[in-house]
N, C-alpha and C positions, 0 to 999 in steps of 0.2 A: 504493500500500500504506500509506503514511503517513497519507493522508486517511481511509482506512477504519479505521485503528487509533485515531483521535482520540476518537470517541464512547466506545469501550470503555475507553480509558485514563481518560476523564473519569469514567465510571461506577465504575471500579475505585478511583478516588481518593476516592469517597464512603464514609463509615464504614458499618459494618454496622448500627448503630443507626439512622442516617438512612434507610438503605434499608428497614429494617423499618417505620419510622414512615410513610414515603412509601407503602410497599406497603399498610399498614393503611388509610391514607386513601383510596388508590385503590380498594381492595377494598370499603370502605364506600360510596364514591360509586357504584361499579358495582352494589352490592347495592340501594341506595336507588333508583337509576334503574330497575333491573330490577323492583323491587317496584311502583313507580308505573306502569311500562309494563304489567305484568300486571293491575294494578288497573283501569287505563283500558281494557284489552283485553277483560276479562270483564264490565265494567259496561255498562249500557244506554247507547245513544248519547246520549240526552238527559242522563243523569247524568254521562257523561264530559265532555260539552260544558260542563255547569254547573260541574263541578269545575275544569276548565281556566280558565273565565272568572272564577269567583268566588274560587277558592282558589289561584291560581297563585303569588301572593306568599307565602302560607303554606307552599306546597310548597317554594318556593325557600329559605325560612328553615329548614324542617325538613331539607332537603338539606344546607344549609351547616352547621347545628348537628350533624348526624350525622357529617359529615366531621371537624369540629373535635373532637367528643367522641372519635371513633375515634383521631385523632392524639394527643390528650392522654392517653388511656388507654394507648395503645401506647408513648408516650414515657415514661410513668410506670413501666410494667411492664418496660421494657428498661433501666431505670437500673442495676440490679445486673449485668446482662449486659455493659453497656458498661464498667462499672468493673472487672469481672473480666477482660474481654478486654484492657483497657489494662494492668492489673497483670501479666497473663500475658505481654504483649508486652515490658514492661520487664524481667521476669524472664528471658525468653529472650535479650534483648539482653545482660543481665549474664552469662548462660551463655556467650554468644558471646565476651565479653571475659574469660572464665575467672574470673568472680566468682560463686562459689556461696554467698555469704553471705545472699542475698535469700530471703525467704519470703513467700508470699501469705496474706492474711487469708481465713479460712474463713467464708463467708457466702453468702446468696442461696439459689437453688434447690439441690436435692439434686445435680443434675448438675454445677452450678458448684462446690459444696462438694467433690464427689468429685474434680473436676479440680484444685482447689486443694490438696487433701490429697495427691494423686498428685504434683503439682509439688513440694511441700515434702519429700515422702519422697525424690524423685529428687535434690533439692538436698542433703539430708542425706547420702545415699549418695555423691554426688560429692564433698562436703566431706571425708568420711572417707577416700575413696579417694585424694584429692589429698594429704591429710595423711599417709597411709601412704606414698605415693610420695615425698613430700618428706622424711620421716624416713629412708626407705630410701636415698634419694640422699645425704642428709647422712652416714649411716653409711658408705656406700660411699666417698664422697669422703674421709671421715676415715681409713678404712682405707688408701686409696690414698695419701693425703698422708703418712701415718705410715709407710708401707712403706719399708724401706731400698733396695728395688729401684728402679732408674731407669725411669720410664715416659714415653714420648713418643707422642702420637697426632697423625698427620699427615694432611692431606687429600691429594687426588690430585695437587696441585701441590707436594707436599713442603713444605708450610707447617705449622708447629706450631699445632694448635688446642687442645691440652690437654697439660699437663705437671705432674707431681707435684713435691713439695718437693725430693726427692732429685735430680731432673733439673735443677731450677733451680740447686741448689748445684753440681752437677757441670759444668754448661755456662755459667752466668752469675753465679756467686757469690751465689746466692740471689735474684736479680732475675727478674722475669717474662720469659718467652721466648715466650709465645703471640703468634702473628703473624709470628714470625721464620722465614725459610726455613732448611731443614736445612743447606744449603750454607754459610750464614753462621755457623751454630753450629759446623760442622766446622772452619771456618777459625780458630776461637778455641781449639780444644782440642789436646791432645797428638797427636803424629803416630800413635802406636799406636791411640788411640781414633778418630782421623779415618780411618785405613785400615780399621778394623773396620766403621765406619758406612758407608763407601763400598762395602764388599763386600756384595753382595746375599744372601750365604749366612750361616747361623747358625754360631756357633763360639766358641772361647775365645781370649782375648787377654790380654796383661799390660800393666800400667801401672807405671811406675817410681814410687819413693817421692815424688818432688817433684811428680808429676802427680796422685797420688791422695790426698795428705795436704797440707793447707795449711801444716803445719810442716816438711814435707819430711824427716821423720825416721823414717818408717815403712818397712817392708819392701815390696818389689814386690808388687802385688796382681794376682790372677787374676780376670778377669771373663768372664761368659758372655753373649753377645748372641743374642737370638732375635727373629724377626719374625713378624708376622701381618697378614692382609689380610681385610677384610670390606666388605660393601656396606650402606650406611645412607643412606636418603632418596635413593636413586638415584645416590649417589656412592661411589666407593671410598675407604676410609680405611685407613691403614697404622699398625700398632702396633709400636713398638720397645721391647723390654724388655732392661735390662741388670742382671744379677744378680752381686753380689760373691761370688765362690766361694772366696776365699783361706782364710777360716776353716773352711769346710766341707771343703776339701781337706786342710788341716792337721789337722782333727779326724779325718778318715778315715785319714790317714797315721799319726797318733799311735795310733789304735785298732789299726791293723795291728801297730805296734811293740809295743804292750801285749800283744797276743795272742801274738806271738813270745816276748816276755819271760816271760809266764806259762808257756808250754810249756817253755822252756829252764830256768826256775827249778824247775819241777816235776821235770824229768829230773835236774838237777844235785843237787837235794835228795835224790832217791832214791839217788844215788851217794855223796854226801858223808856222809850219816848212817851208813851201814854202815862207811865208812872210819874215821870217828871212833870208832865203837864197836870196831872191830878194833884200832885203836891202843891204846885203853884195855885191851883184853883182852891184847894183846901185852905191854904194860908189866907187867900183873899176872903173866903167865906167866914173864917173864924178869927179874923184879926181883931174883932171887938171883944172877944171872950177873954183874952189875956190869960190863958191857961198855960202855966209853965210845962206841965206834962205833955199837953198837945203840941207845944212848940218843940219839945224834945223829940217827940215822935216824928214831926215833919223834918227836923234837922237830921235825924238819923236816916230817914228814908232818902232825903236829898243827898246826904253824904255817901250812902251806899250806891245810889244810882249814879252819882258822879264817878265813884270808884269803878263801878262796872262799865261805865262809858269809856273811861281811860283804858280799862282792861281790854275792851273790844277794839279800841283804836290801836293798841299795841299789836294785837293779833292780826288785825286787818292790814297793818303796815307790813308785817311779814308776808302776808298772802298776796300783797300787791306791790312787790318790790319793783321799782321802775328799771328800765334798761340803763346801764351805766353811761354817763356822758363824759367821755374821757377827754382830758386835757393835760398839758405838761404841768408837773408839780415841782415846786421849790421845796426841797427837803428842810432847809433852814426855817422857812416861814411856817411849814406844817408843824415842826417840833415846837416852835415858839407858841403856836396856837394851842397845842396840846398841854404845854406846861402852864398855861393860864388856868387850866381846869384841875390837873393832877400833877403832883410832884414826881419826878423821876430824873435819872441821870443817863447820859449817853455813854455807852460802853466804848465807842470808837468814833472816828471822824465820819461825818456824813459823806455819802458818795458824791463825786463830782458829776457823774452822769445823770441824765434826766430820765424820767419815766412818765408814762401817761396812764392815768386812771381817774375815776370819778372822785374828786376831792371830798365832796360832801359825804358820800358813802364810806370812803376809806377813813375819814375822820371819825365817823360814827363807829366804825369797827375798832379803831385804836382807842377811842375813849371808853368803849365798853370793856376792852381788855384791861386797860389801866384801872378802871373802876373795880373790876374783879380782883386785880392784883392788890389794890388797897383794902378790899374787903376780905382778903385771905388771911389776915392777921400779921402780915409782914410790916416791918417798919417802913415808913415812907421813904427814908433815905436808902433803902436796900432795893427799891424797884428800879429796874433799868430797861432801857430801850436800845436795841441794836439794829442798824440798817447797813447791810453790806451787799455789794454786787456779787453775784454768783451765777452758776450755770448748772443745769441738770446733766445727767450722764449722757444724754443724747445730744448735748451741745447747745440746748436752748438757753439763751441768755435771759437773765432775770435778776431779781433782787430778793434777798431774805430779810424779813422784819421779825425780830424777836422781842417779846415782852417777858422779862424774867422777874420773879419775886422770890422771897425767902420765907413764904408762908408755910402753911401745913401741907400743901400739895393736895393730890387727889388719890383716893383708893383706886385700885385697878378696875373695879366694877363701875365706878363713876367715870373714869377715863373712857371706858368703852361706850358709854351712853351720853356723854356730856354734849355731843353735837346733835343729839336727837331732839326734835321739837317736843315741848311740854315737859322735858325732864329737867328737874331742878332740885337741889338739896337745900335751897333757902326757903324759909317759911313763907316769905312774901314774894318769892320768885315766880315768874311766868314761864320759865323754861324756854324763852325765845331769844335770849341774848346771844349765846354762842351759835345756835342754829342760824340766826340772822347774819352773824359774822361769816359763817360758812357759806351762806347763800350769796352774800356780796362778793366774797373772794372767788367763788366758783364762777360767778357771773363775769369776773375779770380773767377767766381761764387760769386761775391759780389754785392753790390748795392750802389748807390749814391743818395743823397737827398740834396735839397736846402731849406733853410727857413730863414726868416728874424729874427734877434735877437730881444729880448724884448726891450733892451735899444736902440741900433742903430747898423746898419750894417747887414751883411749877414753871415750865417754859412753854410759851405758846409761840409757835413759829408759823409765819405766813410766807408763802412764795408767790411772787407775781412776775409774769413774763414781761419783757420789755417790748 
């Protein structure tokens, strides 16, 4: 079989132009020989013999010249064809290498021109398609990398083949994790996260403050884990998504409380207003009686209705918090205004950089925190305020504001519930001070945390993005 294939392989190795030239020469030779044969066949025998004897050399010269002319003419005429085919071959090789920048010169016969035009149009269409796909991939990668959701793509051997920026920060302090097996990543993370990843089912799990915050001062966070599987290029791939649910759950919880507050406020207002009106009417009707007991009754009812109205107003303010109106804030002016209400000292120099937030709302937050610090049993000269520039682990620039006191601190159970609406340990407290602070801070895309200090007292830390 190998011997039989040798001639065909040799012939196939010859270029098309060479084949055409050889074919033209052979065809010319056959034509000349056939013409001479017919001439000698139809001529008289004596004439044929004379031609063969006297003109044999001339016939050979004519035969040779005919073949040479045919080869030369065919070589000349196939010049554009050879050039076009070579250019087409180079262009297709570039296509094979995913290089669509090449284009063919349009020239030669109409058929070759049409072929070159078609090739150039195809190359232009492929360039545009690749550019579109490239831009779409860049956009998709930008969206995935910017997403706060943790995304891991694993192959069928549970090895990471793709991870976004949030995943790198959660598992490896921002370093690359592509190529690492999932078991190796699980060994480096918190037990709660490790158990959730080892569980093949979707679900919710919680991470403590030290596991989900590089500063370890945040509240426990709730995460949702979901899994997916798909077939790509004949191999199964596994997608793991981790979504931070803490803020969403808090937002839903606060929304429920606000709805309850609006309903209660509406019903109480409907009752308090007629009572206040009846008290005034009663005073007018009994003003001539001059009865001290009756006056005491009216004063008591009026005092309690006034107290209840203020109580409703405080709750309604929490339920109808306006959208922050942000503007640039002067730290020096803000701290001077705060010191007019409560005593404190600054732990460090104020930042030189500026930040934008709603001054009225943030002043309300800081006044509330300073008020709580003074009511904690701490000496007035031990309460401090700290404002420093800082950034999160993902590189987000912001500022930390701390209010520290040396009071009695908070028990662990109180710390867990201090930011919940209606929870208060004070006899006359409404349980809305810290929840209102939290609502304002989160409306500014920040977060608030409380923790007992190592020596004594409480630290309330706020973080606001720039």
